[in-house]
N, C-alpha and C positions, 0 to 999 in steps of 0.2 A: 720489384721497383716500379713505381708509377711514373710514366713519362708524359710530357705535354709537348706537342710539336706545333709551332706557329708556321703555317703556310702563308707567307706574306706576298702572294702574287700581286696584290694591290697595295702593299705597304702595311703600316701598322701605326695606330694612334692609341691614346689612352682609352677613349670611349669605345673604339672598336674592340680593344682587348677585353674590357669589362663585358661588352655585349656578347663576345664569343664565350666567355666563361659562364655567363647566364644561360646561353644556349646549350652548354654542356650539362646544365642541371643545377648550378648554384642558384639559390633562392634570392630574389631581390630583397625580401624582408630581412634576410640574414645580413646583407650588405648594409641596408638602411639602419638596422639595429646596432651594428658594430660601429658604423660611422657616427652614431649619435653620441658616443663617448668623447668625441673630439670637440674642442671649443670652436666649432664652425656653425654659423647660422646663415639664414637668408638664402636657402637653396631647397630644391625639391628634386627627387629622383623619379624618372619615368623609364619604363622599358616596355617594348612591344614588338610584335612581329613586323617584319618588313620584307617584301619579296623583291629581290634584285636579280634581274636576268633569269627569272623563274626559280631562283633559289631562296628558300625561306631562311631568314636570318633574324637576329635579335638586334634592335636599335636601342641603344642606351643613351639617355640624355640627362644632363644636369641643368635644371632651370634655376638660374641665379636671379635673385631679386635685383631690380635696378638700384644702382648706387645713388643715394639722395644728393650727392654732390656732382653727379654726372660723370664720375670716373668709370672707365670701361673695365678696369681690372684693379684689384688690390695688389700692391707690391709687398712681398714678404722676403725677409732675409733667410738664407739657408739656415743660419744658426737658430732662428726663431722656429722654423719648421722642425728642425731636429729636436729642439727642446720640447716642442709640443708633442711629438711622437714619444719621446723618452718618458715624459711625465703622464702619458695617457694610460687608460685602463684597457687598451687593446690587448688582445692575446699576444703572448711573446713572439710567436712566429710571424704573425701579421705585422707587428711593430718592427721586427727585424727586417722583413722583406721590404716594407715601405721605406724604412731608413736607408737600406742599401740602394734603392732606386734613386732617392734624392741625393745620396752621397755621390753616386756616379755622375749625376747631372751637375752637381756643384763642381766636381773636379773638371768636367768638360767646359762649363761656363768660365771657370777660373782660367783655364788655358786659353780660351778665346779672348778674354778681356785682360789677361796678364795680371791677375790678382790671385790671392790665396783663396781656396774654397770657402774658408770661413768668412771672407769678405764679400761673397757673392750675394746679390739680391735678385730673386726670381721675379720676372715680370709676368709674362703669360702663364708660366708654370707655377707662379705663386698664387694664382687665382684659385678661388674655391673649387671651380669645376675641375681643374687639373689636379688639385690635392685629392679630391674625391676619386678621380680616375686612378691615381697611383695607389691610394689606400684600398680602393675597391678591388683593384687587381690583386693586391696582397691578400685580401679577405677571400677572394675566389680561389686562389692557388692553395691557400691553407685548407679551405673547405673541401677541395678535391683531393687533398693529400698528395700533391704533386711532389715528387722527389727531384726530378731533373727536367730542365726546359731546353728544347732545341728549336732552331729557327732556320728557315730556308734562306737562300740568297735574297737580299733586300733590294727592291727597285727604288732608286733614290730620286727619280723624277728630274725635272728641269725647270728653268724659268726663275722667277723672283717671287718674293712674298713680303708682306708688310709686317714689321715688328715695332716694338717700342723704340728701337734704335733707328728706325727708318726702313727703307727697302733693303733687303738682304737677298743673297742668292739662294736658290734651292739646289741641293739640300742646305738647310741652315748650318752655319758653322758649328754650333754645338752638336748637331746630329752627326756631322762628319767625325768630330772628335770622339763621340760616344761609340761609333761603330768601327773603331780601329781594330783590325784583326778579323772582322766579320766579312764574309763574302757579300759583295754588293754589286749592283748593276748600274753603273753610272749612266745617266741620260735616259734611263728607262722610265717613260711617263712624261707627260707634258705639264705636270703641276707637282706640288709637294705631296708625296705619298707616305713618307716616313716623317712623322713629327718628332720634335725633341723628346716629348714624353714617351712616345712609342720607342724611340731609340734608347732612352734610359731604361725602360722596362727590359728590352732585349739585352742591353749591356750588363745590367745587374743580375739577371736571372739565367741567361743562356751562356753556354761556353763558346767563345769565339772560334769559328771554324770547325766545331765538333760535328762529326757525321752522326746522323740519327741511326742508332742501332736497330736491329730487327724488332718490330713492334707488333704486338697483338692488340688490335684496335678495340677499344671499349665504347667510345662515343666520338661523334664529330659535331662541332658547333660552329656557326658562322656569326660573326659580329659585323654589323653594317656601319659604313661610314655615312657622313652627311651629304657629301657632294655626289653628283652623277658623273662618272668618268665615261669618256667616249670610246675607249679602247678595251675596257675590262670591267667586270663587276666590282664595285667598290666594297669588297668584303675581306675580312680576315678569317681564315679557316683555322680552327684549333682542333687538333686530333689528340685525343686522350687514350692512353693504353698502358700496357705494362710490357716490360722488356721481355722479348721472346728470344731465348738463347738459341743461336743458330747451330745446327749440327755441322760439325766439321767432318772431314773424311780424308782417308789416305789409302794407299795401295801397298800391300805387303805380299810376301811369298810364303806359301805353306809347303813344307816338306814332310813326307810321311814314309814310313817303311813298316812292314809286318815282320815281327820277330817271334819265333817259336822255339828257339834253341839257345836261349841266353838266360843266365841266372838273374832273377829279379834284384839281387843285391847290387848289380852294376848300375841300375838306373839312377840312383841318387848321384853317383859320380858323373854319369853321362849328362844329367841335367846341369850340374855345376859347370861342366866344360862348355855346354851349349850357351848358357847365359854369359859366360866369360867371352864367348866368341861373338856375342851381339844378339842373341835370340831375344825376342820380345816376350815370348811365352813358350812353354814346353809342357805337354801333357800326354798321358797314356790312356788308351782305351783297350778294353778286353775284346778279343776276337776268337771265334771258333774257326780254326784253320783246316787246311786239307788233312786228310787222314784222321780227322776228328781230334786234332791236337789243339789244346788251349794255347792261345798266343796273345801277343801284345802289339798294338799299333802305336808306334812312337810318332808324335806330331811335333813339329817345330815351326814357329811363326817368327819371321824376321824381315828386315829390309831386303829388298832385291839385291842390293850391293853386297850383302853378307851371305848370299845364298851358297856360294862355293865354300866359304869358310865353315858354315854350319854343316854342309854335306860332308866335308872332310872330317869333322868331329864324329859324326854318326858312323861313318865308315871305319874310322880308326878305333873307336871305343866300343862298338857293338859288333855282333856277328853278322850284321846286315851286309849283303853283297850288291845292293842297289837301292835307289830311292826314287820316288815320284815327287813331282812338285807342280804347283800351279799358282797363278797370281790370284789374290783375293782382295776384294775391296771391303772397306768397313766404314761405318759411321762412328764418330768419336765425339764425346762431349768435351767442352772446354773444362780443363781441370788445372788445379794448382796445388802445390804441397806447402804446408806451413806447419810450424811447431806450436802446439798449444800447451799451456800449463794446466796440470791437474793436481789434485791433492796428493797424488802418489808420485808425481814427477812429470817431466816434459815428454810429450809424445808427438811424433810426426804423424800428420794426417793428410790424406789426399781428399780434396773437395772438388766434386764435379757438379756442373750446373745443367740440369735437364731443361728441355725446351719450355716447360711450363713453370720454370722458376724453382722447382724442387731441388734441394741439395742432396747429393749422394756423398756421404762421408765415410771414408774407410781408414781407420787407424792402422798404422804400420805394425804388422804382426810382431816383428823382432823387438821393437821398442816395448810393446805391451807385454810380451813374454818375459823379457829381461826385468822389467819393473815388477811384474807379478812374483817372480822368483826372489828378487831383492827385498820386497816389502812383505812377502808372505801373504798375498791376497789372491783371490781367484782371478784368473785371466779375464773372464767375462766382466768382472767389476772394473778392471782397468779399461777395457774396451768401452764400456758404458760411460765412464768418466771422460774419456777422450772425445767421444761423440758429443756429449753435453757441452764440453768446453768449446769445441769447434762451432757448435750452433750459437753459443753466446757471442 
């Protein structure tokens, strides 16, 4: 699973997001070509290196042609933008991601102004450059094949900013609405650090409050903002990688005893009794014992709390007159059991996730044996069918 982490130590905006995705390897020509299918004109895209506090970043800009009537921005209704995206030739995933971002923004604006999302008209975010930022973000995420997005705590800044409605507080009301449930730092920064577009990207793509799982880093990219900040580099850091399953661990106790004077026929019963008493595993190893007699070492693995009960079973059911024990530590993979359907019947399988993402799949032996007998097929065929079904 491919993950993207936005490290928002200086906030997030639409142009910074696209810049960070370009820095991760998305080609500008890819964004330009896919944007060309939208009925948007009068703009040009630029991207180039910018060094901020000694860190090389990508600065993404949308140059918009001056409005012949002197208007600073075009106003677009949410319904019009939604229709434009739905009727476009954008790739389905790009279209869906962009639509989700605008939908979250319309919901937030609707709550701020007390109107339904369908009645929302975007001002700053309805401008060509903001539409390009949103759709460009969707294009970049699809190009990088990102499955999940995570974000750090967001610095919301302070002060005021100018909008089409006049002077408004920082963070903007829509930004606050969008970031419900996300960890934020109120008052961190002396200006607007999280724009409504940046907040909408976060709200639509990332899970509120979700902690970043262990990550194997593949690439790191920085997107540069326009302003110069006095207390931090104005950068958005994007970290791309794949989920690295963390090894778990626990501590058990292992009991063992050497037996050279007991019938092998007893061991099946002994094992049954040990598992009933809470053993995690039981196994036998051969040993050459004193006086050159062949013997067997009985091993029992279990919780420390079950130690005495397991020892009692061994001493009761075998000829042993003593046991040794010691604590053992082990690594364990996260695992889950589920039932899968095969052409022969339902089989329980255990699925464990290795650190590199590899799946270890183990069908339940008893299920496979029962089905093999009932259906008159080879046991290995049922095993193979269960593994294939689990992978699907």
